[in-house]
Phi, psi and omega in degrees: 000129185242136176263136178285323181304123178083357183271161170258126189239139172250126175238112176282146184064040185273004185284327183207176177063217179301321181301315178296320178296323177294319176300314178302317185288320178292327176295318179296332180269008172092024175301141182285325180206147177230124169269125180238128185246157172209163183298321180255146176302138178209165180251116179263120186272359180290133181297131179091001183255131174250115181270134182227145174282144178205124171248105187293345178278352188246116182301322181292322177296317179295320179297321179295321176299313182298327179291335179268321186266065184272004183236026185280136176252331183225127178247124176247110178274093184250333185303136181199171180221150177229108181245138182287169176118144178275165179292329184278325188237353180291159177301123185293331177297323176293320178297315179297317179297323179299312179292323178298322183277310189276335185245301183286331178300306176303324178294318177300313181298317180297313180300322182288326188254351177303320177296326176295313178303317182298317181293340182256021173101000178118306178060212186210149174239129179239122177246130180270113177265218180192155169302334180286354169303333188250357186240132176281159173106007180241029171062213184293330181299308180298319180296321180291328178285328172297322180292318180290329173302312179297318179299317181300317180297322178286322177296328178300319179293312185292327184270352183299323181294339180265001179077021182266123175285133179241119182246122174261132185250120176249127185212151175279219184279134179249143185284078182230171179300326185301322183242026183299333182274354181270119185273059178233160178302142184228150176269148176290135180306321181295323178294318179296314179301315179299317179296319179298313184287329171301315180294319179301311183287344175275355179084017184289158176256339180211145176225130175258109195284325189225177184293321181294323179293319177298319180294318181292319179301323181293340182267359186296338178274357181270190181298136184296331180292346178278348185269076182235161185304327182301335181296330181291345180284000000 
């Protein structure tokens, strides 16, 4: 169980959307320092926030981040991308970029910062998944989120000996720029951030943020052909 108060927190993709809401929420809960990253250098004016550039697809960029963030207690892998296109006909470069960002990116960050967490007593790792981790029909995005779900579960086993809490976050659509064109009900980023951090501080290993995610999780024991994107409607 990890307390946010007094902790140093890293949020990837913290410039906007859910990432920005997470930065706001950890600050509200008394975090001592927050590292917030974006692909391009930027200036975050929030008190207590250190903004850093990070390209999760680039090993050298991740190494540079780890060299600066040597006092991290909580790592939140939030940075992600959503590119259109089907698996059969979509641009393969987009498919590759999706996996590099949504799956291998968080793994790179985790590998780089896990030793830091261990030296500071274990700390916590939070990975943002999706209800689409469990639903077919959303192309490379859903496939990449299914993969990071599996990675998170394996990392939980590997990091347990180091005392690191690993929290996997499953959530439906959040009211952010990324999914602004999707006409489905969405959760407010601040509400999602609050739910995630409540689960973290309660010592949870997994959190289902909304009703649609809870409903889909309950169907995982049923026929695999029922697990399609249309269910989220």
